[in-house]
C-alpha positions in Angstrom: 5.2 26.3 -6.4 4.3 23.7 -9.0 7.3 24.6 -11.2 9.7 23.1 -8.6 7.9 19.8 -8.9 7.6 19.7 -12.6 11.2 20.9 -13.1 12.6 17.8 -11.4 10.0 15.3 -12.5 11.1 11.9 -13.6 8.6 9.2 -14.7 9.5 5.6 -15.0 7.8 2.3 -15.9 8.4 -0.6 -13.6 7.5 -4.1 -14.9 5.9 -6.5 -12.4 6.9 -10.1 -12.0 3.3 -11.3 -12.3 -0.1 -9.9 -13.1 -1.1 -8.1 -9.8 -4.8 -7.1 -9.9 -4.4 -6.6 -13.7 -1.3 -4.5 -13.3 1.8 -5.7 -15.3 3.7 -2.4 -15.3 3.7 0.5 -12.8 4.2 4.0 -14.0 5.4 6.2 -11.2 6.3 9.9 -11.1 9.2 11.0 -8.9 10.5 14.4 -7.9 13.1 15.8 -5.5 12.6 18.4 -2.8 14.5 19.9 0.1 13.9 16.8 2.2 14.3 14.0 -0.3 12.3 12.4 -3.0 8.5 12.1 -3.4 6.5 9.6 -5.4 3.2 10.4 -7.1 1.8 7.1 -8.4 -2.0 6.9 -8.3 -3.2 4.1 -10.6 -3.8 5.2 -14.1 -7.6 4.9 -13.9 -7.8 7.2 -10.9 -9.4 10.6 -11.6 -7.9 13.9 -10.5 -9.9 14.1 -7.3 -8.9 10.5 -6.3 -5.3 11.5 -7.0 -5.2 14.5 -4.7 -4.0 12.6 -1.5 -1.3 10.8 -3.6 0.1 14.2 -4.6 -0.1 15.7 -1.2 1.7 12.6 0.2 4.5 13.0 -2.4 4.9 16.7 -1.7 5.1 16.0 2.1 7.8 13.4 1.5 9.9 15.8 -0.6 9.4 19.1 1.2 8.5 18.4 4.8 10.8 16.9 7.5 10.1 13.3 8.4 8.6 12.6 11.8 10.7 11.1 14.6 11.3 7.4 14.0 10.4 5.2 17.0 11.8 2.0 15.4 14.7 1.5 12.9 13.3 -1.6 11.1 9.9 -2.8 10.2 8.7 -6.4 10.1 7.0 -7.1 6.7 4.8 -9.8 5.3 5.0 -11.5 1.9 2.3 -10.5 -0.5 1.0 -13.2 -2.9 -1.2 -12.3 -5.9 -3.8 -14.8 -7.3 -1.4 -17.5 -8.4 -2.2 -21.2 -8.2 1.0 -22.8 -9.7 3.0 -24.2 -6.8 6.4 -23.5 -8.5 5.4 -19.8 -9.2 4.2 -19.4 -5.7 7.3 -20.9 -4.2 9.5 -18.7 -6.4 7.7 -15.6 -5.4 7.7 -16.5 -1.7 11.5 -17.0 -1.9 11.8 -13.3 -2.8 10.6 -12.5 0.7 13.5 -13.8 2.8 12.6 -14.5 6.4 9.0 -13.4 6.1 6.8 -15.5 8.4 3.5 -13.8 7.5 1.9 -14.2 4.1 -0.9 -12.0 2.7 -2.8 -13.7 0.0 -5.1 -12.1 -2.6 -8.5 -13.9 -2.7 -12.1 -13.1 -3.6 -12.7 -13.9 -7.2 -13.0 -17.8 -7.2 -13.5 -19.6 -3.9 -12.3 -23.0 -5.1 -9.1 -21.6 -6.5 -8.6 -19.4 -3.5 -8.8 -22.4 -1.1 -6.4 -24.3 -3.4 -4.0 -21.4 -3.2 -4.1 -21.4 0.6 -3.5 -25.2 0.6 -0.4 -24.8 -1.6 1.0 -22.1 0.7 0.4 -24.1 3.8 2.2 -27.0 2.3 5.1 -24.8 1.2 5.3 -22.7 4.4 3.6 -24.7 7.1 4.7 -22.4 9.9 3.7 -19.2 8.3 0.8 -17.0 9.5 -1.7 -16.4 6.7 -3.8 -13.3 6.2 -6.2 -12.8 3.2 -7.1 -9.7 1.3 -10.4 -9.5 -0.5 -10.7 -5.9 -1.6 -14.3 -5.8 -0.7 -15.4 -8.4 -3.3 -17.7 -10.6 -1.1 -21.1 -10.1 0.3 -21.7 -11.1 3.9 -22.8 -14.7 3.1 -19.9 -15.3 0.8 -17.5 -14.0 3.5 -19.0 -16.1 6.2 -18.9 -19.3 4.1 -15.3 -18.8 3.1 -14.0 -18.0 6.5 -15.6 -21.1 7.9 -13.6 -23.3 5.4 -10.4 -21.3 5.1 -8.6 -22.7 8.2 -6.5 -20.6 10.6 -6.4 -17.0 9.3 -4.6 -14.2 11.1 -7.0 -11.6 9.7 -9.2 -10.9 6.7 -8.7 -7.5 5.0 -11.7 -5.7 3.6 -13.9 -8.8 3.0 -17.0 -6.7 2.2 -17.3 -3.2 0.7 -19.4 -1.3 3.2 -19.3 -0.6 6.9 -22.7 -2.1 7.3 -21.7 -5.4 5.7 -18.5 -5.5 7.8 -20.5 -4.9 11.0 -22.9 -7.8 10.1 -20.0 -10.1 9.2 -18.3 -9.3 12.6 -21.3 -10.8 14.3 -20.8 -14.1 12.4 -17.1 -14.7 12.6 -14.2 -14.7 15.2 -11.7 -13.9 12.4 -10.3 -10.4 12.9 -11.4 -7.9 10.2 -9.2 -5.2 8.8 -10.6 -2.0 7.2 -8.8 -0.7 4.2 -10.9 0.7 1.3 -13.7 1.6 3.7 -11.3 4.3 5.0 -9.0 5.2 2.2 -11.8 5.6 -0.4 -14.1 7.5 1.9 -14.8 11.1 1.1 -14.1 11.9 4.8 -12.1 9.1 6.6 -12.8 10.9 9.9 -16.6 10.7 9.5 -16.7 6.9 9.1 -18.0 5.0 12.1 -15.9 1.8 12.4 -17.3 0.7 15.8 -18.4 -2.9 15.7 -17.2 -3.2 12.1 -13.4 -3.7 12.1 -10.8 -4.8 14.6 -7.7 -3.4 12.8 -7.2 -0.3 10.6 -5.0 -0.4 7.5 -2.9 2.7 6.7 -1.6 3.3 3.2 0.4 6.5 3.2 -0.1 7.7 -0.4 -3.9 7.1 -0.7 -4.4 8.7 2.7 -2.6 11.9 1.9 0.8 11.5 3.6 2.2 10.7 7.1 0.6 13.7 8.9 -2.9 12.9 7.8 -2.5 9.1 8.2 -1.4 9.7 11.8 -4.4 11.9 12.4 -6.7 9.3 11.0 -5.1 6.6 13.2 -5.4 8.9 16.3 -9.1 9.5 15.5 -10.1 5.9 15.2 -8.0 4.4 18.0 -7.7 1.0 16.5 -4.7 -1.4 16.2 -2.8 -0.6 13.0 -1.0 -2.2 10.1 0.8 -0.3 7.3 0.8 -1.4 3.7 1.9 -0.2 0.3 0.0 0.6 -2.9 2.5 -1.2 -5.1 4.9 1.8 -5.2 8.6 2.0 -6.1 11.3 1.9 -3.4 10.8 5.7 -3.0 7.1 5.3 -2.1 7.8 2.2 0.0 10.4 4.1 2.0 7.7 6.7 2.9 5.4 3.9 4.1 8.3 2.7 6.3 8.6 6.2 7.8 4.9 6.1 8.6 5.2 2.7 10.2 8.3 3.8 12.2 6.4 6.8 13.6 3.4 4.9 15.0 3.3 4.7 18.8 2.3 1.0 18.6 2.8 -1.5 15.8 2.0 -5.1 16.5 1.5 -6.6 13.1 3.8 -7.3 10.2 3.4 -4.6 7.5 2.6 -5.0 3.8 5.7 -3.0 2.8 7.6 -5.8 1.1 5.9 -5.4 -2.2 9.0 -4.3 -4.0 9.5 -8.1 -4.4 6.5 -8.0 -6.9 8.5 -5.7 -9.2 10.8 -7.0 -11.8 12.7 -3.7 -11.7 12.9 -0.8 -9.3 14.6 2.6 -9.1 16.5 1.7 -5.9 17.4 -1.2 -3.7 15.4 -1.7 -0.5 16.1 -5.2 0.6 14.2 -7.5 3.0 16.6 -9.1 5.5 15.3 -11.7 8.0 11.7 -10.6 7.3 12.4 -7.0 8.0 13.2 -3.8 6.1 15.5 -1.2 7.6 14.6 2.5 7.4 16.8 4.2 4.8 17.1 7.5 3.0 16.1 6.0 -0.4 17.2 8.0 -3.4 16.6 6.7 -7.0 19.7 5.8 -8.9 20.3 8.1 -11.9 21.2 5.3 -14.2 18.0 3.5 -13.4 15.9 6.7 -13.8 17.4 7.0 -17.3 17.0 3.3 -18.2 13.4 3.0 -17.1 12.2 6.4 -18.3 8.9 6.6 -20.2 8.5 8.4 -23.5 8.3 12.2 -23.7 4.6 11.7 -24.5 4.0 9.8 -21.2 6.1 12.3 -19.3 4.0 15.2 -20.6 0.8 13.2 -19.7 2.1 12.9 -16.1 3.0 16.6 -15.9 -0.6 17.5 -17.0 -2.0 15.0 -14.4 0.0 16.7 -11.7 -1.2 20.1 -12.8 -4.8 19.0 -12.8 -4.5 17.2 -9.5 -2.9 20.3 -8.0 -5.9 22.3 -9.1 -8.3 19.7 -7.9 -7.4 20.1 -4.3 -3.7 19.5 -3.6 -2.9 23.2 -3.7 -5.5 24.0 -1.1 -4.3 21.2 1.2 -0.7 22.3 0.9 -1.6 25.9 1.7 -3.8 24.8 4.7 -0.8 22.9 6.1 1.6 25.8 5.5 4.1 23.7 3.6 6.7 25.5 1.5 7.6 24.1 -1.9 
């Protein structure tokens, strides 16, 4: 089974436009199957166990038919890293044409975070603003910031634990989105989100693919938003398929992050704040131009082998998928 993946494996390095959570280049592994291309791109620091859902998602994308699409285009938000230069912010926001919702990374410096929000409101006064904290605050820090941040559509993972989120929810009217609390859980189905979050974030690769993400969504019965994990256009296209398959989708999705990349393997444009579903296939010339060294290619092949043995093989066999 594994030979069919490794035999078509292409690994590329994609430079980012800015430092995004200390990432300035994204290495992604791509392979082709009977139903298209899959992307395996866990961050480099992730161990083999953490990488298992990323590999099962990539295998599903390449070898399993896509679910029925209930919508042909997805409204997306702009995503803004921790920038505080007005010209840089405006330039990056311009790369999200028509997006009326902006997700802003915050959490490391409250003063700079508030300055960033003020700049954005001056540049885009009509935009909805949502903030992403990646679990960096304690309850008191979150409470204090939300009282001074102005109108916020929602705050994503303000605190790390369910218990902290539940306490914060008693103190604020701002909607709370759960992300890491689910996707980093040993068992996402066992996490009790009652009284802790208002909205659930789905990221297709870290959750193990569309089938499992839909099962998690059905289990928790919360409003949903779909976001990316800074993938290439191949990975983003699979996130779009997940978003298109949801019975209900009432929030702009964080699937416009291709705008954070300086280069990509395919073109997946944002038009009027939306991205259309498309059968995204990487361009051969770009795969060649952006290819990593043979040493890095072999490193990724070994990573796939080890991740396969760490649990991906068992999951694929349980699902009855044929590679």
